[in-house]
A tleap script that builds the chain and sets N, CA, C and O, in Angstrom:
source leaprc.protein.ff14SB
mol = sequence {
  NMET THR GLU GLN THR ASP ASP ARG ILE LYS
  VAL ASN CYS THR LYS CYS LYS ASN SER PHE
  ARG GLU ARG VAL ARG ASN LEU ARG SER GLY
  TYR GLN THR GLN CYS PRO HIE CYS SER ARG
  MET ILE THR PHE ASP GLU GLY SER ASP ASP
  LEU GLY VAL GLY ARG ALA LEU THR GLN ALA
  ARG ARG HIE ARG THR ARG VAL LEU GLY GLU
  THR PRO GLU THR SER THR ARG SER CGLY
}
set mol.1.N position { -65.897 -38.245 -1.172 }
set mol.1.CA position { -65.608 -39.772 -1.153 }
set mol.1.C position { -64.878 -40.301 0.172 }
set mol.1.O position { -63.693 -39.993 0.299 }
set mol.2.N position { -65.367 -40.920 0.970 }
set mol.2.CA position { -64.703 -41.367 2.062 }
set mol.2.C position { -64.224 -42.828 2.150 }
set mol.2.O position { -63.539 -43.307 3.053 }
set mol.3.N position { -64.674 -43.420 1.120 }
set mol.3.CA position { -64.297 -44.953 0.955 }
set mol.3.C position { -62.622 -45.257 0.834 }
set mol.3.O position { -62.087 -46.332 1.103 }
set mol.4.N position { -62.040 -44.200 0.426 }
set mol.4.CA position { -60.685 -44.388 0.278 }
set mol.4.C position { -59.835 -43.350 1.072 }
set mol.4.O position { -59.812 -42.177 0.700 }
set mol.5.N position { -59.122 -43.782 2.187 }
set mol.5.CA position { -58.385 -42.805 2.735 }
set mol.5.C position { -57.064 -42.681 2.320 }
set mol.5.O position { -56.532 -41.593 2.540 }
set mol.6.N position { -56.355 -43.627 1.719 }
set mol.6.CA position { -55.165 -43.667 1.165 }
set mol.6.C position { -55.101 -44.003 -0.302 }
set mol.6.O position { -54.538 -45.037 -0.663 }
set mol.7.N position { -55.622 -43.222 -1.113 }
set mol.7.CA position { -55.514 -43.597 -2.503 }
set mol.7.C position { -54.481 -43.050 -3.410 }
set mol.7.O position { -54.657 -42.717 -4.583 }
set mol.8.N position { -53.248 -42.989 -2.647 }
set mol.8.CA position { -52.061 -42.471 -3.586 }
set mol.8.C position { -50.919 -43.468 -3.338 }
set mol.8.O position { -50.798 -44.067 -2.269 }
set mol.9.N position { -50.174 -43.600 -4.274 }
set mol.9.CA position { -49.098 -44.514 -4.436 }
set mol.9.C position { -47.725 -43.753 -4.446 }
set mol.9.O position { -47.514 -42.753 -5.132 }
set mol.10.N position { -46.842 -44.326 -3.630 }
set mol.10.CA position { -45.486 -43.641 -3.613 }
set mol.10.C position { -44.857 -44.168 -4.985 }
set mol.10.O position { -44.924 -45.335 -5.370 }
set mol.11.N position { -44.183 -43.026 -5.712 }
set mol.11.CA position { -43.400 -43.161 -6.945 }
set mol.11.C position { -42.079 -42.560 -6.669 }
set mol.11.O position { -41.884 -41.465 -6.140 }
set mol.12.N position { -41.041 -43.547 -7.162 }
set mol.12.CA position { -39.751 -43.094 -6.928 }
set mol.12.C position { -39.073 -42.712 -8.412 }
set mol.12.O position { -39.058 -43.478 -9.375 }
set mol.13.N position { -38.545 -41.432 -8.384 }
set mol.13.CA position { -38.078 -40.981 -9.720 }
set mol.13.C position { -36.492 -41.538 -9.660 }
set mol.13.O position { -35.676 -41.379 -8.752 }
set mol.14.N position { -36.338 -42.228 -10.908 }
set mol.14.CA position { -34.896 -42.648 -11.001 }
set mol.14.C position { -33.852 -41.639 -11.351 }
set mol.14.O position { -32.663 -41.957 -11.387 }
set mol.15.N position { -34.255 -40.472 -11.601 }
set mol.15.CA position { -33.249 -39.484 -12.068 }
set mol.15.C position { -32.796 -38.825 -10.783 }
set mol.15.O position { -31.608 -38.815 -10.460 }
set mol.16.N position { -33.712 -38.298 -10.081 }
set mol.16.CA position { -33.340 -37.401 -8.890 }
set mol.16.C position { -33.395 -38.211 -7.421 }
set mol.16.O position { -32.916 -37.782 -6.372 }
set mol.17.N position { -34.077 -39.454 -7.598 }
set mol.17.CA position { -33.998 -40.259 -6.428 }
set mol.17.C position { -35.050 -39.858 -5.385 }
set mol.17.O position { -35.178 -40.492 -4.337 }
set mol.18.N position { -35.717 -38.907 -5.663 }
set mol.18.CA position { -36.807 -38.473 -4.780 }
set mol.18.C position { -38.059 -39.089 -4.982 }
set mol.18.O position { -38.293 -39.676 -6.038 }
set mol.19.N position { -38.913 -39.009 -4.043 }
set mol.19.CA position { -40.369 -39.804 -4.248 }
set mol.19.C position { -41.284 -38.811 -4.134 }
set mol.19.O position { -41.001 -37.733 -3.610 }
set mol.20.N position { -42.583 -39.124 -4.668 }
set mol.20.CA position { -43.821 -38.254 -4.765 }
set mol.20.C position { -44.975 -39.173 -4.852 }
set mol.20.O position { -44.812 -40.312 -5.289 }
set mol.21.N position { -46.075 -38.770 -4.482 }
set mol.21.CA position { -47.274 -39.635 -4.454 }
set mol.21.C position { -48.153 -39.269 -5.560 }
set mol.21.O position { -48.337 -38.091 -5.869 }
set mol.22.N position { -48.752 -40.345 -6.219 }
set mol.22.CA position { -49.629 -40.106 -7.388 }
set mol.22.C position { -50.928 -40.980 -7.009 }
set mol.22.O position { -50.955 -41.995 -6.313 }
set mol.23.N position { -51.893 -40.387 -7.582 }
set mol.23.CA position { -53.307 -41.103 -7.350 }
set mol.23.C position { -53.490 -42.469 -7.951 }
set mol.23.O position { -53.170 -42.645 -9.127 }
set mol.24.N position { -53.984 -43.452 -7.221 }
set mol.24.CA position { -54.127 -44.794 -7.802 }
set mol.24.C position { -54.988 -44.743 -9.086 }
set mol.24.O position { -54.672 -45.518 -9.989 }
set mol.25.N position { -55.976 -43.965 -9.255 }
set mol.25.CA position { -56.721 -44.068 -10.295 }
set mol.25.C position { -55.896 -43.512 -11.691 }
set mol.25.O position { -56.257 -43.864 -12.814 }
set mol.26.N position { -54.896 -42.719 -11.489 }
set mol.26.CA position { -53.979 -42.308 -12.554 }
set mol.26.C position { -53.027 -43.380 -12.925 }
set mol.26.O position { -52.547 -43.411 -14.058 }
set mol.27.N position { -52.751 -44.201 -12.083 }
set mol.27.CA position { -51.408 -45.228 -12.333 }
set mol.27.C position { -51.891 -46.261 -13.143 }
set mol.27.O position { -52.288 -47.279 -12.577 }
set mol.28.N position { -51.938 -46.173 -14.608 }
set mol.28.CA position { -52.216 -47.177 -15.334 }
set mol.28.C position { -51.302 -47.053 -16.542 }
set mol.28.O position { -50.610 -46.048 -16.704 }
set mol.29.N position { -51.298 -48.096 -17.406 }
set mol.29.CA position { -50.339 -48.132 -18.311 }
set mol.29.C position { -50.611 -47.064 -19.411 }
set mol.29.O position { -51.708 -47.071 -19.970 }
set mol.30.N position { -49.634 -46.116 -19.758 }
set mol.30.CA position { -49.763 -45.049 -20.693 }
set mol.30.C position { -50.014 -43.707 -20.146 }
set mol.30.O position { -50.089 -42.700 -20.849 }
set mol.31.N position { -50.151 -43.729 -18.774 }
set mol.31.CA position { -50.233 -42.523 -17.986 }
set mol.31.C position { -48.862 -41.843 -17.937 }
set mol.31.O position { -47.862 -42.542 -17.771 }
set mol.32.N position { -48.767 -40.538 -18.070 }
set mol.32.CA position { -47.480 -39.689 -18.025 }
set mol.32.C position { -47.605 -38.554 -17.027 }
set mol.32.O position { -48.610 -37.843 -16.991 }
set mol.33.N position { -46.654 -38.410 -16.285 }
set mol.33.CA position { -46.665 -37.206 -15.336 }
set mol.33.C position { -45.163 -36.796 -15.124 }
set mol.33.O position { -44.206 -37.506 -15.429 }
set mol.34.N position { -45.099 -35.595 -14.580 }
set mol.34.CA position { -43.725 -35.091 -14.324 }
set mol.34.C position { -43.313 -35.036 -12.881 }
set mol.34.O position { -44.102 -34.562 -12.064 }
set mol.35.N position { -41.969 -35.549 -12.451 }
set mol.35.CA position { -41.546 -35.465 -11.320 }
set mol.35.C position { -41.623 -34.057 -10.715 }
set mol.35.O position { -41.115 -33.104 -11.305 }
set mol.36.N position { -42.202 -33.933 -9.636 }
set mol.36.CA position { -42.406 -32.371 -9.046 }
set mol.36.C position { -40.943 -31.896 -8.636 }
set mol.36.O position { -40.794 -30.677 -8.548 }
set mol.37.N position { -39.928 -32.648 -8.393 }
set mol.37.CA position { -38.674 -32.320 -7.965 }
set mol.37.C position { -37.753 -31.910 -9.102 }
set mol.37.O position { -37.152 -30.841 -8.992 }
set mol.38.N position { -37.589 -32.657 -10.179 }
set mol.38.CA position { -36.579 -32.429 -11.196 }
set mol.38.C position { -37.434 -32.342 -12.656 }
set mol.38.O position { -36.776 -32.231 -13.691 }
set mol.39.N position { -38.687 -32.387 -12.710 }
set mol.39.CA position { -39.399 -32.205 -13.876 }
set mol.39.C position { -39.274 -33.375 -15.088 }
set mol.39.O position { -39.755 -33.214 -16.210 }
set mol.40.N position { -38.651 -34.399 -14.723 }
set mol.40.CA position { -38.468 -35.367 -15.517 }
set mol.40.C position { -39.918 -36.147 -16.100 }
set mol.40.O position { -40.781 -36.436 -15.271 }
set mol.41.N position { -40.079 -36.390 -17.211 }
set mol.41.CA position { -41.353 -36.907 -17.708 }
set mol.41.C position { -41.339 -38.400 -17.239 }
set mol.41.O position { -40.294 -39.021 -17.432 }
set mol.42.N position { -42.329 -39.005 -16.679 }
set mol.42.CA position { -42.312 -40.353 -16.262 }
set mol.42.C position { -43.585 -40.869 -17.059 }
set mol.42.O position { -44.687 -40.330 -16.962 }
set mol.43.N position { -43.327 -41.913 -17.816 }
set mol.43.CA position { -44.518 -42.618 -18.492 }
set mol.43.C position { -44.425 -44.089 -17.875 }
set mol.43.O position { -43.480 -44.877 -17.835 }
set mol.44.N position { -45.830 -44.189 -17.375 }
set mol.44.CA position { -46.087 -45.590 -16.804 }
set mol.44.C position { -46.503 -46.579 -17.838 }
set mol.44.O position { -47.543 -46.413 -18.475 }
set mol.45.N position { -45.605 -47.754 -18.051 }
set mol.45.CA position { -45.905 -48.456 -18.966 }
set mol.45.C position { -45.346 -49.912 -18.376 }
set mol.45.O position { -44.277 -50.042 -17.779 }
set mol.46.N position { -46.252 -50.930 -18.654 }
set mol.46.CA position { -46.027 -52.266 -18.041 }
set mol.46.C position { -44.658 -52.835 -18.451 }
set mol.46.O position { -44.089 -53.654 -17.728 }
set mol.47.N position { -44.173 -52.441 -19.505 }
set mol.47.CA position { -42.781 -53.054 -20.056 }
set mol.47.C position { -41.683 -52.173 -19.821 }
set mol.47.O position { -40.615 -52.349 -20.408 }
set mol.48.N position { -41.866 -51.186 -18.967 }
set mol.48.CA position { -40.773 -50.210 -18.515 }
set mol.48.C position { -39.580 -50.781 -17.911 }
set mol.48.O position { -39.834 -51.688 -17.118 }
set mol.49.N position { -38.461 -50.529 -18.049 }
set mol.49.CA position { -37.281 -50.991 -17.278 }
set mol.49.C position { -37.095 -50.117 -15.998 }
set mol.49.O position { -36.270 -50.450 -15.146 }
set mol.50.N position { -37.719 -49.208 -15.890 }
set mol.50.CA position { -37.632 -48.438 -14.600 }
set mol.50.C position { -38.355 -48.927 -13.399 }
set mol.50.O position { -39.584 -48.927 -13.332 }
set mol.51.N position { -37.563 -49.348 -12.443 }
set mol.51.CA position { -38.046 -50.130 -11.282 }
set mol.51.C position { -39.077 -49.232 -10.539 }
set mol.51.O position { -40.101 -49.726 -10.067 }
set mol.52.N position { -38.815 -48.008 -10.450 }
set mol.52.CA position { -40.007 -47.226 -9.722 }
set mol.52.C position { -41.301 -47.208 -10.451 }
set mol.52.O position { -42.339 -47.242 -9.790 }
set mol.53.N position { -41.345 -47.157 -11.793 }
set mol.53.CA position { -42.636 -47.242 -12.578 }
set mol.53.C position { -43.243 -48.618 -12.330 }
set mol.53.O position { -44.412 -48.681 -11.949 }
set mol.54.N position { -42.507 -49.752 -12.528 }
set mol.54.CA position { -42.934 -51.140 -12.358 }
set mol.54.C position { -43.472 -51.293 -10.879 }
set mol.54.O position { -44.465 -52.007 -10.739 }
set mol.55.N position { -42.950 -50.729 -9.821 }
set mol.55.CA position { -43.384 -51.012 -8.632 }
set mol.55.C position { -44.536 -50.204 -8.303 }
set mol.55.O position { -45.363 -50.695 -7.534 }
set mol.56.N position { -44.729 -48.986 -8.786 }
set mol.56.CA position { -45.801 -48.135 -8.796 }
set mol.56.C position { -47.201 -48.696 -9.354 }
set mol.56.O position { -48.288 -48.593 -8.786 }
set mol.57.N position { -46.928 -49.340 -10.646 }
set mol.57.CA position { -48.063 -49.991 -11.354 }
set mol.57.C position { -48.451 -51.064 -10.615 }
set mol.57.O position { -49.662 -51.163 -10.416 }
set mol.58.N position { -47.637 -52.003 -10.097 }
set mol.58.CA position { -47.941 -53.140 -9.251 }
set mol.58.C position { -48.897 -52.801 -8.008 }
set mol.58.O position { -49.983 -53.330 -7.773 }
set mol.59.N position { -48.275 -51.837 -7.289 }
set mol.59.CA position { -48.964 -51.444 -6.113 }
set mol.59.C position { -50.372 -50.852 -6.299 }
set mol.59.O position { -51.305 -51.032 -5.516 }
set mol.60.N position { -50.418 -50.077 -7.502 }
set mol.60.CA position { -51.850 -49.488 -7.957 }
set mol.60.C position { -52.800 -50.619 -8.206 }
set mol.60.O position { -53.950 -50.674 -7.771 }
set mol.61.N position { -52.215 -51.498 -8.935 }
set mol.61.CA position { -53.083 -52.640 -9.493 }
set mol.61.C position { -53.490 -53.490 -8.262 }
set mol.61.O position { -54.652 -53.895 -8.273 }
set mol.62.N position { -52.730 -53.817 -7.224 }
set mol.62.CA position { -52.994 -54.530 -6.124 }
set mol.62.C position { -54.232 -53.712 -5.180 }
set mol.62.O position { -55.243 -54.208 -4.683 }
set mol.63.N position { -53.756 -52.300 -5.138 }
set mol.63.CA position { -54.737 -51.604 -4.278 }
set mol.63.C position { -56.278 -51.453 -5.030 }
set mol.63.O position { -57.314 -51.314 -4.381 }
set mol.64.N position { -56.224 -51.501 -6.353 }
set mol.64.CA position { -57.440 -51.474 -7.083 }
set mol.64.C position { -58.125 -52.817 -6.819 }
set mol.64.O position { -59.299 -52.825 -6.447 }
set mol.65.N position { -57.444 -53.950 -6.995 }
set mol.65.CA position { -57.893 -55.198 -6.846 }
set mol.65.C position { -58.578 -55.288 -5.314 }
set mol.65.O position { -59.744 -55.629 -5.118 }
set mol.66.N position { -57.767 -54.973 -4.433 }
set mol.66.CA position { -58.222 -55.120 -3.079 }
set mol.66.C position { -59.538 -54.093 -2.638 }
set mol.66.O position { -60.536 -54.513 -2.052 }
set mol.67.N position { -59.351 -52.817 -3.000 }
set mol.67.CA position { -60.371 -51.906 -2.536 }
set mol.67.C position { -61.385 -51.742 -3.310 }
set mol.67.O position { -62.475 -51.538 -2.774 }
set mol.68.N position { -61.291 -51.786 -4.722 }
set mol.68.CA position { -62.252 -51.586 -5.569 }
set mol.68.C position { -63.093 -52.790 -6.104 }
set mol.68.O position { -64.259 -52.725 -6.492 }
set mol.69.N position { -62.292 -53.910 -6.057 }
set mol.69.CA position { -62.839 -55.213 -6.375 }
set mol.69.C position { -62.624 -55.437 -7.927 }
set mol.69.O position { -63.329 -56.247 -8.530 }
set mol.70.N position { -61.668 -54.729 -8.543 }
set mol.70.CA position { -61.477 -54.897 -10.065 }
set mol.70.C position { -60.844 -56.306 -10.211 }
set mol.70.O position { -60.201 -56.782 -9.275 }
set mol.71.N position { -61.003 -56.911 -11.262 }
set mol.71.CA position { -60.382 -58.093 -11.592 }
set mol.71.C position { -58.949 -57.742 -12.425 }
set mol.71.O position { -58.882 -56.685 -13.052 }
set mol.72.N position { -57.989 -58.533 -12.404 }
set mol.72.CA position { -56.760 -58.224 -13.030 }
set mol.72.C position { -56.993 -57.861 -14.490 }
set mol.72.O position { -56.241 -57.047 -15.025 }
set mol.73.N position { -57.990 -58.419 -15.160 }
set mol.73.CA position { -58.255 -58.265 -16.637 }
set mol.73.C position { -58.680 -56.827 -16.976 }
set mol.73.O position { -58.282 -56.226 -17.974 }
set mol.74.N position { -59.636 -56.263 -15.933 }
set mol.74.CA position { -60.090 -54.832 -16.042 }
set mol.74.C position { -58.949 -53.847 -15.598 }
set mol.74.O position { -58.866 -52.742 -16.134 }
set mol.75.N position { -58.096 -54.232 -14.648 }
set mol.75.CA position { -57.075 -53.154 -14.242 }
set mol.75.C position { -55.957 -52.975 -15.255 }
set mol.75.O position { -55.320 -51.923 -15.200 }
set mol.76.N position { -55.643 -53.894 -16.184 }
set mol.76.CA position { -54.688 -53.795 -17.245 }
set mol.76.C position { -55.232 -53.407 -18.720 }
set mol.76.O position { -54.543 -53.174 -19.713 }
set mol.77.N position { -56.620 -53.397 -18.613 }
set mol.77.CA position { -57.065 -53.179 -20.084 }
set mol.77.C position { -56.826 -51.779 -20.523 }
set mol.77.O position { -56.984 -50.844 -19.739 }
set mol.78.N position { -56.426 -51.598 -21.831 }
set mol.78.CA position { -55.986 -50.321 -22.265 }
set mol.78.C position { -57.264 -49.741 -22.959 }
set mol.78.O position { -57.970 -50.475 -23.651 }
set mol.79.N position { -57.565 -48.381 -22.762 }
set mol.79.CA position { -58.751 -47.805 -23.216 }
set mol.79.C position { -58.582 -47.090 -24.552 }
set mol.79.O position { -59.544 -46.533 -25.080 }
savepdb mol mol.pdb
quit
């Protein structure tokens, strides 16, 4: 797949302050991953108070809208 050269979004961990990159396709509400630096479990949720989570979800939504042509309704739909 060569249509996406930069399909990762930078995520900032609020516990250890380090950043890591996560695939755009994974960054949807309800997705969970661990920080590779401190092993903190990060849950991506639209209502999260975590600024790193909110910023990553917004960037991922914008990327999908721009590159993949998704509408905002399909990018926030829960499955």
